[in-house]
PDB file of N, CA, C and O in Angstrom:
ATOM      1  N   MET A   1     -29.511  -8.980  20.278  1.00  0.00           N
ATOM      2  CA  MET A   1     -28.042  -8.945  20.098  1.00  0.00           C
ATOM      3  C   MET A   1     -27.320  -8.934  21.700  1.00  0.00           C
ATOM      4  O   MET A   1     -27.757  -8.331  22.680  1.00  0.00           O
ATOM      5  N   HIS A   2     -26.328  -9.626  21.640  1.00  0.00           N
ATOM      6  CA  HIS A   2     -25.548 -10.142  22.921  1.00  0.00           C
ATOM      7  C   HIS A   2     -24.720  -8.691  23.208  1.00  0.00           C
ATOM      8  O   HIS A   2     -24.135  -8.102  22.299  1.00  0.00           O
ATOM      9  N   SER A   3     -24.755  -8.237  24.509  1.00  0.00           N
ATOM     10  CA  SER A   3     -23.916  -7.092  24.867  1.00  0.00           C
ATOM     11  C   SER A   3     -23.122  -7.442  25.994  1.00  0.00           C
ATOM     12  O   SER A   3     -23.635  -7.822  27.046  1.00  0.00           O
ATOM     13  N   GLN A   4     -21.852  -7.328  25.820  1.00  0.00           N
ATOM     14  CA  GLN A   4     -20.760  -7.644  26.958  1.00  0.00           C
ATOM     15  C   GLN A   4     -21.098  -6.876  28.121  1.00  0.00           C
ATOM     16  O   GLN A   4     -21.340  -5.672  28.038  1.00  0.00           O
ATOM     17  N   PRO A   5     -21.132  -7.631  29.405  1.00  0.00           N
ATOM     18  CA  PRO A   5     -21.435  -6.944  30.651  1.00  0.00           C
ATOM     19  C   PRO A   5     -20.687  -5.760  30.771  1.00  0.00           C
ATOM     20  O   PRO A   5     -21.211  -4.794  31.325  1.00  0.00           O
ATOM     21  N   LEU A   6     -19.511  -5.685  30.324  1.00  0.00           N
ATOM     22  CA  LEU A   6     -18.451  -4.622  30.448  1.00  0.00           C
ATOM     23  C   LEU A   6     -18.958  -3.158  29.806  1.00  0.00           C
ATOM     24  O   LEU A   6     -18.758  -2.048  30.298  1.00  0.00           O
ATOM     25  N   PHE A   7     -19.599  -3.441  28.692  1.00  0.00           N
ATOM     26  CA  PHE A   7     -20.246  -2.339  27.939  1.00  0.00           C
ATOM     27  C   PHE A   7     -21.681  -1.991  28.034  1.00  0.00           C
ATOM     28  O   PHE A   7     -22.268  -1.200  27.295  1.00  0.00           O
ATOM     29  N   GLN A   8     -22.221  -2.708  29.086  1.00  0.00           N
ATOM     30  CA  GLN A   8     -23.755  -2.452  29.290  1.00  0.00           C
ATOM     31  C   GLN A   8     -23.834  -1.219  30.131  1.00  0.00           C
ATOM     32  O   GLN A   8     -23.189  -1.007  31.158  1.00  0.00           O
ATOM     33  N   LEU A   9     -24.687  -0.453  29.577  1.00  0.00           N
ATOM     34  CA  LEU A   9     -25.240   0.873  30.376  1.00  0.00           C
ATOM     35  C   LEU A   9     -26.655   0.845  30.745  1.00  0.00           C
ATOM     36  O   LEU A   9     -27.613   0.707  29.985  1.00  0.00           O
ATOM     37  N   GLU A  10     -26.658   0.999  32.040  1.00  0.00           N
ATOM     38  CA  GLU A  10     -28.303   1.009  32.525  1.00  0.00           C
ATOM     39  C   GLU A  10     -28.683   2.228  33.289  1.00  0.00           C
ATOM     40  O   GLU A  10     -29.851   2.374  33.646  1.00  0.00           O
ATOM     41  N   ASP A  11     -27.708   3.172  33.580  1.00  0.00           N
ATOM     42  CA  ASP A  11     -28.177   4.407  34.235  1.00  0.00           C
ATOM     43  C   ASP A  11     -28.852   5.279  33.255  1.00  0.00           C
ATOM     44  O   ASP A  11     -28.257   5.693  32.260  1.00  0.00           O
ATOM     45  N   PRO A  12     -30.089   5.568  33.515  1.00  0.00           N
ATOM     46  CA  PRO A  12     -30.920   6.371  32.568  1.00  0.00           C
ATOM     47  C   PRO A  12     -30.263   7.937  32.413  1.00  0.00           C
ATOM     48  O   PRO A  12     -30.426   8.551  31.358  1.00  0.00           O
ATOM     49  N   HIS A  13     -29.694   8.383  33.267  1.00  0.00           N
ATOM     50  CA  HIS A  13     -29.147   9.756  33.146  1.00  0.00           C
ATOM     51  C   HIS A  13     -27.915   9.657  32.178  1.00  0.00           C
ATOM     52  O   HIS A  13     -27.736  10.449  31.253  1.00  0.00           O
ATOM     53  N   ALA A  14     -27.095   8.622  32.476  1.00  0.00           N
ATOM     54  CA  ALA A  14     -25.902   8.402  31.515  1.00  0.00           C
ATOM     55  C   ALA A  14     -26.375   8.162  30.052  1.00  0.00           C
ATOM     56  O   ALA A  14     -25.734   8.574  29.085  1.00  0.00           O
ATOM     57  N   ILE A  15     -27.516   7.482  29.960  1.00  0.00           N
ATOM     58  CA  ILE A  15     -28.002   7.002  28.554  1.00  0.00           C
ATOM     59  C   ILE A  15     -28.617   8.292  27.917  1.00  0.00           C
ATOM     60  O   ILE A  15     -28.387   8.603  26.748  1.00  0.00           O
ATOM     61  N   HIS A  16     -29.308   8.928  28.644  1.00  0.00           N
ATOM     62  CA  HIS A  16     -29.800  10.289  28.191  1.00  0.00           C
ATOM     63  C   HIS A  16     -28.721  11.378  27.838  1.00  0.00           C
ATOM     64  O   HIS A  16     -28.917  12.269  27.012  1.00  0.00           O
ATOM     65  N   HIS A  17     -27.573  11.211  28.548  1.00  0.00           N
ATOM     66  CA  HIS A  17     -26.512  12.064  28.089  1.00  0.00           C
ATOM     67  C   HIS A  17     -25.862  11.693  27.028  1.00  0.00           C
ATOM     68  O   HIS A  17     -25.321  12.549  26.328  1.00  0.00           O
ATOM     69  N   LEU A  18     -25.790  10.321  26.704  1.00  0.00           N
ATOM     70  CA  LEU A  18     -25.272   9.954  25.454  1.00  0.00           C
ATOM     71  C   LEU A  18     -26.295  10.222  24.135  1.00  0.00           C
ATOM     72  O   LEU A  18     -25.891  10.519  23.010  1.00  0.00           O
ATOM     73  N   MET A  19     -27.492  10.077  24.466  1.00  0.00           N
ATOM     74  CA  MET A  19     -28.393  10.102  23.237  1.00  0.00           C
ATOM     75  C   MET A  19     -28.493  11.819  22.811  1.00  0.00           C
ATOM     76  O   MET A  19     -28.844  12.213  21.699  1.00  0.00           O
ATOM     77  N   ARG A  20     -28.127  12.654  23.888  1.00  0.00           N
ATOM     78  CA  ARG A  20     -28.175  14.077  23.456  1.00  0.00           C
ATOM     79  C   ARG A  20     -26.797  14.391  22.772  1.00  0.00           C
ATOM     80  O   ARG A  20     -26.682  15.251  21.899  1.00  0.00           O
ATOM     81  N   ALA A  21     -25.812  13.662  23.217  1.00  0.00           N
ATOM     82  CA  ALA A  21     -24.453  13.978  22.546  1.00  0.00           C
ATOM     83  C   ALA A  21     -24.381  13.358  21.230  1.00  0.00           C
ATOM     84  O   ALA A  21     -23.664  13.916  20.399  1.00  0.00           O
ATOM     85  N   TYR A  22     -25.032  12.251  20.886  1.00  0.00           N
ATOM     86  CA  TYR A  22     -24.945  11.584  19.691  1.00  0.00           C
ATOM     87  C   TYR A  22     -26.422  11.303  19.356  1.00  0.00           C
ATOM     88  O   TYR A  22     -26.901  10.230  19.720  1.00  0.00           O
ATOM     89  N   PRO A  23     -27.199  12.225  18.665  1.00  0.00           N
ATOM     90  CA  PRO A  23     -28.459  12.065  18.331  1.00  0.00           C
ATOM     91  C   PRO A  23     -28.842  11.489  17.071  1.00  0.00           C
ATOM     92  O   PRO A  23     -30.021  11.428  16.724  1.00  0.00           O
ATOM     93  N   LEU A  24     -27.898  11.071  16.381  1.00  0.00           N
ATOM     94  CA  LEU A  24     -28.257  10.326  14.947  1.00  0.00           C
ATOM     95  C   LEU A  24     -28.582   8.802  15.300  1.00  0.00           C
ATOM     96  O   LEU A  24     -27.780   8.015  15.803  1.00  0.00           O
ATOM     97  N   ALA A  25     -29.775   8.556  14.980  1.00  0.00           N
ATOM     98  CA  ALA A  25     -30.318   7.100  15.334  1.00  0.00           C
ATOM     99  C   ALA A  25     -30.651   6.535  13.883  1.00  0.00           C
ATOM    100  O   ALA A  25     -31.102   7.127  12.902  1.00  0.00           O
ATOM    101  N   THR A  26     -30.276   5.168  14.062  1.00  0.00           N
ATOM    102  CA  THR A  26     -31.013   4.248  12.856  1.00  0.00           C
ATOM    103  C   THR A  26     -32.297   3.793  13.337  1.00  0.00           C
ATOM    104  O   THR A  26     -32.415   3.111  14.354  1.00  0.00           O
ATOM    105  N   VAL A  27     -33.349   4.202  12.543  1.00  0.00           N
ATOM    106  CA  VAL A  27     -34.662   3.739  12.835  1.00  0.00           C
ATOM    107  C   VAL A  27     -34.919   2.629  12.067  1.00  0.00           C
ATOM    108  O   VAL A  27     -34.797   2.696  10.844  1.00  0.00           O
ATOM    109  N   VAL A  28     -35.293   1.507  12.675  1.00  0.00           N
ATOM    110  CA  VAL A  28     -35.608   0.200  11.951  1.00  0.00           C
ATOM    111  C   VAL A  28     -37.037  -0.125  12.102  1.00  0.00           C
ATOM    112  O   VAL A  28     -37.454  -0.335  13.240  1.00  0.00           O
ATOM    113  N   VAL A  29     -37.858  -0.194  11.073  1.00  0.00           N
ATOM    114  CA  VAL A  29     -39.157  -0.510  11.219  1.00  0.00           C
ATOM    115  C   VAL A  29     -39.490  -1.894  10.390  1.00  0.00           C
ATOM    116  O   VAL A  29     -38.892  -2.209   9.361  1.00  0.00           O
ATOM    117  N   VAL A  30     -40.473  -2.622  10.963  1.00  0.00           N
ATOM    118  CA  VAL A  30     -41.083  -3.926  10.454  1.00  0.00           C
ATOM    119  C   VAL A  30     -42.178  -3.481   9.791  1.00  0.00           C
ATOM    120  O   VAL A  30     -42.933  -2.830  10.513  1.00  0.00           O
ATOM    121  N   THR A  31     -42.548  -3.617   8.593  1.00  0.00           N
ATOM    122  CA  THR A  31     -43.588  -3.397   7.845  1.00  0.00           C
ATOM    123  C   THR A  31     -44.145  -4.704   7.260  1.00  0.00           C
ATOM    124  O   THR A  31     -43.474  -5.711   7.483  1.00  0.00           O
ATOM    125  N   ARG A  32     -45.254  -4.836   6.558  1.00  0.00           N
ATOM    126  CA  ARG A  32     -45.637  -5.942   5.854  1.00  0.00           C
ATOM    127  C   ARG A  32     -44.779  -6.183   4.631  1.00  0.00           C
ATOM    128  O   ARG A  32     -44.811  -7.281   4.074  1.00  0.00           O
ATOM    129  N   GLN A  33     -44.008  -5.188   4.188  1.00  0.00           N
ATOM    130  CA  GLN A  33     -43.260  -5.237   3.052  1.00  0.00           C
ATOM    131  C   GLN A  33     -41.901  -5.738   3.608  1.00  0.00           C
ATOM    132  O   GLN A  33     -41.094  -6.100   2.751  1.00  0.00           O
ATOM    133  N   GLY A  34     -41.571  -5.805   4.737  1.00  0.00           N
ATOM    134  CA  GLY A  34     -40.194  -6.303   5.405  1.00  0.00           C
ATOM    135  C   GLY A  34     -39.704  -5.193   6.244  1.00  0.00           C
ATOM    136  O   GLY A  34     -40.431  -4.306   6.692  1.00  0.00           O
ATOM    137  N   LEU A  35     -38.283  -5.301   6.455  1.00  0.00           N
ATOM    138  CA  LEU A  35     -37.411  -4.392   7.257  1.00  0.00           C
ATOM    139  C   LEU A  35     -37.261  -3.184   6.342  1.00  0.00           C
ATOM    140  O   LEU A  35     -37.216  -3.245   5.114  1.00  0.00           O
ATOM    141  N   GLU A  36     -37.182  -1.981   7.146  1.00  0.00           N
ATOM    142  CA  GLU A  36     -36.656  -0.833   6.447  1.00  0.00           C
ATOM    143  C   GLU A  36     -35.920   0.075   7.416  1.00  0.00           C
ATOM    144  O   GLU A  36     -36.548   0.498   8.386  1.00  0.00           O
ATOM    145  N   ALA A  37     -34.622   0.422   7.243  1.00  0.00           N
ATOM    146  CA  ALA A  37     -33.845   1.244   8.111  1.00  0.00           C
ATOM    147  C   ALA A  37     -33.509   2.637   7.553  1.00  0.00           C
ATOM    148  O   ALA A  37     -33.087   2.771   6.404  1.00  0.00           O
ATOM    149  N   ASN A  38     -33.696   3.628   8.356  1.00  0.00           N
ATOM    150  CA  ASN A  38     -33.420   5.196   7.895  1.00  0.00           C
ATOM    151  C   ASN A  38     -32.606   5.736   9.001  1.00  0.00           C
ATOM    152  O   ASN A  38     -32.838   5.302  10.130  1.00  0.00           O
ATOM    153  N   LEU A  39     -31.701   6.605   8.837  1.00  0.00           N
ATOM    154  CA  LEU A  39     -31.014   7.524   9.641  1.00  0.00           C
ATOM    155  C   LEU A  39     -31.844   8.785   9.973  1.00  0.00           C
ATOM    156  O   LEU A  39     -32.208   9.534   9.066  1.00  0.00           O
ATOM    157  N   LEU A  40     -32.089   8.980  11.032  1.00  0.00           N
ATOM    158  CA  LEU A  40     -32.868  10.131  11.581  1.00  0.00           C
ATOM    159  C   LEU A  40     -32.302  10.849  12.883  1.00  0.00           C
ATOM    160  O   LEU A  40     -32.117  10.217  13.923  1.00  0.00           O
ATOM    161  N   PRO A  41     -32.042  12.196  12.761  1.00  0.00           N
ATOM    162  CA  PRO A  41     -31.604  12.844  14.097  1.00  0.00           C
ATOM    163  C   PRO A  41     -32.826  12.893  14.947  1.00  0.00           C
ATOM    164  O   PRO A  41     -33.915  13.253  14.501  1.00  0.00           O
ATOM    165  N   LEU A  42     -32.605  12.486  16.306  1.00  0.00           N
ATOM    166  CA  LEU A  42     -33.692  12.717  17.182  1.00  0.00           C
ATOM    167  C   LEU A  42     -33.273  13.473  18.356  1.00  0.00           C
ATOM    168  O   LEU A  42     -32.117  13.426  18.777  1.00  0.00           O
ATOM    169  N   GLU A  43     -34.327  14.268  18.965  1.00  0.00           N
ATOM    170  CA  GLU A  43     -33.986  15.025  20.022  1.00  0.00           C
ATOM    171  C   GLU A  43     -34.707  14.440  21.288  1.00  0.00           C
ATOM    172  O   GLU A  43     -35.909  14.174  21.257  1.00  0.00           O
ATOM    173  N   LEU A  44     -33.986  14.262  22.322  1.00  0.00           N
ATOM    174  CA  LEU A  44     -34.505  13.603  23.581  1.00  0.00           C
ATOM    175  C   LEU A  44     -35.094  14.653  24.238  1.00  0.00           C
ATOM    176  O   LEU A  44     -34.344  15.582  24.537  1.00  0.00           O
ATOM    177  N   CYS A  45     -36.524  14.752  24.607  1.00  0.00           N
ATOM    178  CA  CYS A  45     -37.031  15.732  25.434  1.00  0.00           C
ATOM    179  C   CYS A  45     -37.615  15.329  26.799  1.00  0.00           C
ATOM    180  O   CYS A  45     -38.441  14.421  26.888  1.00  0.00           O
ATOM    181  N   THR A  46     -37.171  16.021  27.855  1.00  0.00           N
ATOM    182  CA  THR A  46     -37.611  15.423  29.002  1.00  0.00           C
ATOM    183  C   THR A  46     -38.227  16.578  29.799  1.00  0.00           C
ATOM    184  O   THR A  46     -37.577  17.624  29.798  1.00  0.00           O
ATOM    185  N   GLU A  47     -39.394  16.549  30.486  1.00  0.00           N
ATOM    186  CA  GLU A  47     -40.223  17.428  31.082  1.00  0.00           C
ATOM    187  C   GLU A  47     -40.238  17.029  32.680  1.00  0.00           C
ATOM    188  O   GLU A  47     -40.423  15.847  32.971  1.00  0.00           O
ATOM    189  N   GLU A  48     -40.043  18.010  33.720  1.00  0.00           N
ATOM    190  CA  GLU A  48     -40.118  17.800  34.737  1.00  0.00           C
ATOM    191  C   GLU A  48     -41.407  17.167  35.203  1.00  0.00           C
ATOM    192  O   GLU A  48     -42.453  17.802  35.075  1.00  0.00           O
ATOM    193  N   GLY A  49     -41.404  15.959  35.736  1.00  0.00           N
ATOM    194  CA  GLY A  49     -42.777  15.264  36.087  1.00  0.00           C
ATOM    195  C   GLY A  49     -43.590  14.833  34.855  1.00  0.00           C
ATOM    196  O   GLY A  49     -44.754  14.441  34.937  1.00  0.00           O
ATOM    197  N   GLY A  50     -42.885  14.935  33.688  1.00  0.00           N
ATOM    198  CA  GLY A  50     -43.646  14.457  32.444  1.00  0.00           C
ATOM    199  C   GLY A  50     -42.980  13.239  31.792  1.00  0.00           C
ATOM    200  O   GLY A  50     -42.019  12.660  32.297  1.00  0.00           O
ATOM    201  N   PRO A  51     -43.488  12.935  30.779  1.00  0.00           N
ATOM    202  CA  PRO A  51     -42.949  11.692  30.038  1.00  0.00           C
ATOM    203  C   PRO A  51     -41.709  12.199  29.370  1.00  0.00           C
ATOM    204  O   PRO A  51     -41.554  13.389  29.093  1.00  0.00           O
ATOM    205  N   THR A  52     -40.702  11.125  29.081  1.00  0.00           N
ATOM    206  CA  THR A  52     -39.579  11.212  28.148  1.00  0.00           C
ATOM    207  C   THR A  52     -40.045  10.912  26.685  1.00  0.00           C
ATOM    208  O   THR A  52     -40.668   9.908  26.339  1.00  0.00           O
ATOM    209  N   ARG A  53     -39.640  11.954  25.873  1.00  0.00           N
ATOM    210  CA  ARG A  53     -39.948  11.563  24.449  1.00  0.00           C
ATOM    211  C   ARG A  53     -38.817  11.834  23.495  1.00  0.00           C
ATOM    212  O   ARG A  53     -38.033  12.766  23.671  1.00  0.00           O
ATOM    213  N   LEU A  54     -38.754  11.062  22.557  1.00  0.00           N
ATOM    214  CA  LEU A  54     -38.022  11.311  21.342  1.00  0.00           C
ATOM    215  C   LEU A  54     -38.652  12.165  20.330  1.00  0.00           C
ATOM    216  O   LEU A  54     -39.837  11.931  20.096  1.00  0.00           O
ATOM    217  N   ARG A  55     -38.076  13.110  19.687  1.00  0.00           N
ATOM    218  CA  ARG A  55     -38.694  13.924  18.776  1.00  0.00           C
ATOM    219  C   ARG A  55     -37.715  13.964  17.664  1.00  0.00           C
ATOM    220  O   ARG A  55     -36.507  14.077  17.870  1.00  0.00           O
ATOM    221  N   GLY A  56     -38.305  13.862  16.340  1.00  0.00           N
ATOM    222  CA  GLY A  56     -37.517  14.024  15.131  1.00  0.00           C
ATOM    223  C   GLY A  56     -38.329  14.526  14.119  1.00  0.00           C
ATOM    224  O   GLY A  56     -39.499  14.851  14.320  1.00  0.00           O
ATOM    225  N   HIS A  57     -37.669  14.622  12.850  1.00  0.00           N
ATOM    226  CA  HIS A  57     -38.388  15.238  11.720  1.00  0.00           C
ATOM    227  C   HIS A  57     -37.967  14.467  10.316  1.00  0.00           C
ATOM    228  O   HIS A  57     -36.811  14.223   9.969  1.00  0.00           O
ATOM    229  N   ALA A  58     -39.138  14.151   9.612  1.00  0.00           N
ATOM    230  CA  ALA A  58     -38.971  13.578   8.396  1.00  0.00           C
ATOM    231  C   ALA A  58     -39.948  14.210   7.468  1.00  0.00           C
ATOM    232  O   ALA A  58     -41.092  14.547   7.774  1.00  0.00           O
ATOM    233  N   ALA A  59     -39.380  14.338   6.299  1.00  0.00           N
ATOM    234  CA  ALA A  59     -40.395  15.061   5.364  1.00  0.00           C
ATOM    235  C   ALA A  59     -41.692  14.294   5.010  1.00  0.00           C
ATOM    236  O   ALA A  59     -41.519  13.147   4.598  1.00  0.00           O
ATOM    237  N   ARG A  60     -42.859  14.708   5.098  1.00  0.00           N
ATOM    238  CA  ARG A  60     -44.174  13.992   5.081  1.00  0.00           C
ATOM    239  C   ARG A  60     -44.170  12.958   3.962  1.00  0.00           C
ATOM    240  O   ARG A  60     -44.592  11.816   4.141  1.00  0.00           O
ATOM    241  N   GLY A  61     -43.647  13.423   2.717  1.00  0.00           N
ATOM    242  CA  GLY A  61     -43.896  12.462   1.580  1.00  0.00           C
ATOM    243  C   GLY A  61     -42.706  11.451   1.365  1.00  0.00           C
ATOM    244  O   GLY A  61     -42.680  10.775   0.337  1.00  0.00           O
ATOM    245  N   THR A  62     -41.705  11.338   2.338  1.00  0.00           N
ATOM    246  CA  THR A  62     -40.933  10.232   2.104  1.00  0.00           C
ATOM    247  C   THR A  62     -41.239   8.903   2.632  1.00  0.00           C
ATOM    248  O   THR A  62     -41.959   8.872   3.630  1.00  0.00           O
ATOM    249  N   ARG A  63     -40.804   7.754   2.122  1.00  0.00           N
ATOM    250  CA  ARG A  63     -41.106   6.539   2.524  1.00  0.00           C
ATOM    251  C   ARG A  63     -40.902   6.277   4.086  1.00  0.00           C
ATOM    252  O   ARG A  63     -41.693   5.581   4.723  1.00  0.00           O
ATOM    253  N   CYS A  64     -39.899   6.822   4.598  1.00  0.00           N
ATOM    254  CA  CYS A  64     -39.665   6.846   6.030  1.00  0.00           C
ATOM    255  C   CYS A  64     -40.741   7.215   6.900  1.00  0.00           C
ATOM    256  O   CYS A  64     -41.097   6.605   7.908  1.00  0.00           O
ATOM    257  N   CYS A  65     -41.273   8.364   6.379  1.00  0.00           N
ATOM    258  CA  CYS A  65     -42.425   8.987   7.346  1.00  0.00           C
ATOM    259  C   CYS A  65     -43.654   8.067   7.160  1.00  0.00           C
ATOM    260  O   CYS A  65     -44.249   7.629   8.144  1.00  0.00           O
ATOM    261  N   SER A  66     -44.057   7.758   5.820  1.00  0.00           N
ATOM    262  CA  SER A  66     -45.389   6.947   5.733  1.00  0.00           C
ATOM    263  C   SER A  66     -45.208   5.563   6.263  1.00  0.00           C
ATOM    264  O   SER A  66     -46.170   5.087   6.866  1.00  0.00           O
ATOM    265  N   ARG A  67     -44.173   4.871   6.141  1.00  0.00           N
ATOM    266  CA  ARG A  67     -43.904   3.641   6.619  1.00  0.00           C
ATOM    267  C   ARG A  67     -44.074   3.427   8.000  1.00  0.00           C
ATOM    268  O   ARG A  67     -44.689   2.463   8.456  1.00  0.00           O
ATOM    269  N   ALA A  68     -43.434   4.485   8.810  1.00  0.00           N
ATOM    270  CA  ALA A  68     -43.342   4.469  10.332  1.00  0.00           C
ATOM    271  C   ALA A  68     -44.851   4.455  10.998  1.00  0.00           C
ATOM    272  O   ALA A  68     -45.119   3.919  12.074  1.00  0.00           O
ATOM    273  N   TRP A  69     -45.748   5.125  10.176  1.00  0.00           N
ATOM    274  CA  TRP A  69     -47.179   5.105  10.880  1.00  0.00           C
ATOM    275  C   TRP A  69     -47.815   3.727  10.851  1.00  0.00           C
ATOM    276  O   TRP A  69     -48.644   3.328  11.668  1.00  0.00           O
ATOM    277  N   THR A  70     -47.320   3.023   9.786  1.00  0.00           N
ATOM    278  CA  THR A  70     -48.028   1.629   9.695  1.00  0.00           C
ATOM    279  C   THR A  70     -47.130   0.475  10.123  1.00  0.00           C
ATOM    280  O   THR A  70     -47.447  -0.701   9.941  1.00  0.00           O
ATOM    281  N   ALA A  71     -46.009   0.858  10.695  1.00  0.00           N
ATOM    282  CA  ALA A  71     -45.062  -0.172  11.128  1.00  0.00           C
ATOM    283  C   ALA A  71     -45.490  -1.162  12.118  1.00  0.00           C
ATOM    284  O   ALA A  71     -46.153  -0.705  13.049  1.00  0.00           O
ATOM    285  N   LEU A  72     -45.264  -2.373  12.119  1.00  0.00           N
ATOM    286  CA  LEU A  72     -45.626  -3.432  13.100  1.00  0.00           C
ATOM    287  C   LEU A  72     -44.773  -3.291  14.461  1.00  0.00           C
ATOM    288  O   LEU A  72     -45.264  -3.372  15.587  1.00  0.00           O
ATOM    289  N   ARG A  73     -43.515  -3.085  14.192  1.00  0.00           N
ATOM    290  CA  ARG A  73     -42.618  -2.721  15.171  1.00  0.00           C
ATOM    291  C   ARG A  73     -41.558  -1.767  14.774  1.00  0.00           C
ATOM    292  O   ARG A  73     -41.265  -1.600  13.590  1.00  0.00           O
ATOM    293  N   CYS A  74     -41.000  -1.163  15.710  1.00  0.00           N
ATOM    294  CA  CYS A  74     -40.010  -0.204  15.388  1.00  0.00           C
ATOM    295  C   CYS A  74     -38.859  -0.329  16.587  1.00  0.00           C
ATOM    296  O   CYS A  74     -39.158  -0.567  17.757  1.00  0.00           O
ATOM    297  N   TRP A  75     -37.455  -0.124  16.096  1.00  0.00           N
ATOM    298  CA  TRP A  75     -36.367  -0.173  16.978  1.00  0.00           C
ATOM    299  C   TRP A  75     -35.536   1.220  16.700  1.00  0.00           C
ATOM    300  O   TRP A  75     -35.451   1.761  15.598  1.00  0.00           O
ATOM    301  N   LEU A  76     -35.003   1.643  17.793  1.00  0.00           N
ATOM    302  CA  LEU A  76     -33.937   2.670  17.368  1.00  0.00           C
ATOM    303  C   LEU A  76     -32.660   2.415  18.010  1.00  0.00           C
ATOM    304  O   LEU A  76     -32.554   2.179  19.214  1.00  0.00           O
ATOM    305  N   PHE A  77     -31.615   2.469  17.127  1.00  0.00           N
ATOM    306  CA  PHE A  77     -30.306   2.357  17.599  1.00  0.00           C
ATOM    307  C   PHE A  77     -29.434   3.507  17.506  1.00  0.00           C
ATOM    308  O   PHE A  77     -29.137   3.967  16.404  1.00  0.00           O
ATOM    309  N   PHE A  78     -28.995   4.011  18.606  1.00  0.00           N
ATOM    310  CA  PHE A  78     -27.974   5.079  18.567  1.00  0.00           C
ATOM    311  C   PHE A  78     -26.505   4.549  18.676  1.00  0.00           C
ATOM    312  O   PHE A  78     -26.132   3.611  19.381  1.00  0.00           O
ATOM    313  N   ARG A  79     -25.834   5.229  17.947  1.00  0.00           N
ATOM    314  CA  ARG A  79     -24.385   4.926  17.831  1.00  0.00           C
ATOM    315  C   ARG A  79     -23.488   5.720  18.629  1.00  0.00           C
ATOM    316  O   ARG A  79     -23.232   6.891  18.351  1.00  0.00           O
ATOM    317  N   PHE A  80     -22.876   4.943  19.879  1.00  0.00           N
ATOM    318  CA  PHE A  80     -22.081   5.776  20.596  1.00  0.00           C
ATOM    319  C   PHE A  80     -20.714   5.379  20.357  1.00  0.00           C
ATOM    320  O   PHE A  80     -20.552   4.295  19.795  1.00  0.00           O
ATOM    321  N   PRO A  81     -19.600   6.125  20.714  1.00  0.00           N
ATOM    322  CA  PRO A  81     -18.333   5.831  20.782  1.00  0.00           C
ATOM    323  C   PRO A  81     -18.025   4.655  21.601  1.00  0.00           C
ATOM    324  O   PRO A  81     -18.611   4.572  22.680  1.00  0.00           O
ATOM    325  N   THR A  82     -17.171   3.700  21.255  1.00  0.00           N
ATOM    326  CA  THR A  82     -16.913   2.531  22.038  1.00  0.00           C
ATOM    327  C   THR A  82     -15.377   2.759  22.699  1.00  0.00           C
ATOM    328  O   THR A  82     -14.385   3.255  22.165  1.00  0.00           O
ATOM    329  N   PRO A  83     -15.533   2.267  23.928  1.00  0.00           N
ATOM    330  CA  PRO A  83     -14.261   2.519  24.684  1.00  0.00           C
ATOM    331  C   PRO A  83     -13.015   1.792  23.942  1.00  0.00           C
ATOM    332  O   PRO A  83     -13.229   0.784  23.269  1.00  0.00           O
ATOM    333  N   THR A  84     -11.762   2.304  24.076  1.00  0.00           N
ATOM    334  CA  THR A  84     -10.711   1.494  23.402  1.00  0.00           C
ATOM    335  C   THR A  84      -9.681   1.326  24.597  1.00  0.00           C
ATOM    336  O   THR A  84      -9.510   2.178  25.469  1.00  0.00           O
ATOM    337  N   PHE A  85      -9.114   0.287  24.529  1.00  0.00           N
ATOM    338  CA  PHE A  85      -8.078  -0.129  25.628  1.00  0.00           C
ATOM    339  C   PHE A  85      -6.749  -0.068  25.016  1.00  0.00           C
ATOM    340  O   PHE A  85      -6.662  -0.459  23.852  1.00  0.00           O
ATOM    341  N   HIS A  86      -5.716   0.355  25.604  1.00  0.00           N
ATOM    342  CA  HIS A  86      -4.335   0.034  25.110  1.00  0.00           C
ATOM    343  C   HIS A  86      -3.462  -0.519  26.236  1.00  0.00           C
ATOM    344  O   HIS A  86      -3.495  -0.024  27.363  1.00  0.00           O
ATOM    345  N   ARG A  87      -2.617  -1.636  25.888  1.00  0.00           N
ATOM    346  CA  ARG A  87      -1.718  -2.168  26.775  1.00  0.00           C
ATOM    347  C   ARG A  87      -0.682  -1.293  27.096  1.00  0.00           C
ATOM    348  O   ARG A  87      -0.123  -0.748  26.145  1.00  0.00           O
ATOM    349  N   ALA A  88      -0.309  -1.044  28.199  1.00  0.00           N
ATOM    350  CA  ALA A  88       0.830  -0.221  28.677  1.00  0.00           C
ATOM    351  C   ALA A  88       2.246  -0.871  28.044  1.00  0.00           C
ATOM    352  O   ALA A  88       2.466  -2.075  27.913  1.00  0.00           O
ATOM    353  N   GLY A  89       3.074   0.141  27.715  1.00  0.00           N
ATOM    354  CA  GLY A  89       4.202  -0.156  27.028  1.00  0.00           C
ATOM    355  C   GLY A  89       4.146  -0.493  25.631  1.00  0.00           C
ATOM    356  O   GLY A  89       5.091  -1.136  25.175  1.00  0.00           O
ATOM    357  N   MET A  90       3.116  -0.139  24.815  1.00  0.00           N
ATOM    358  CA  MET A  90       3.006  -0.629  23.379  1.00  0.00           C
ATOM    359  C   MET A  90       2.988   0.775  22.913  1.00  0.00           C
ATOM    360  O   MET A  90       2.904   1.025  21.710  1.00  0.00           O
TER     361      MET A  90
END
């Protein structure tokens, strides 16, 4: 997906701040049956000197949980507010 340079965010601290402020992620997994997308609230966990982790919860019996373990690939999309621009005098 193309991202305009004006909207690219590369500072890890700023990214972590947004992930904490807007924790609802779209989790997209690729399985042998195809693509599947689910909404899942995720908690960003950082430990001093340790790894950065995302923690979430899905009920064990749901398809979301069972397919995630056998996924060939997984992507997480966090939805942040986009900046708006207003022209002066309008």
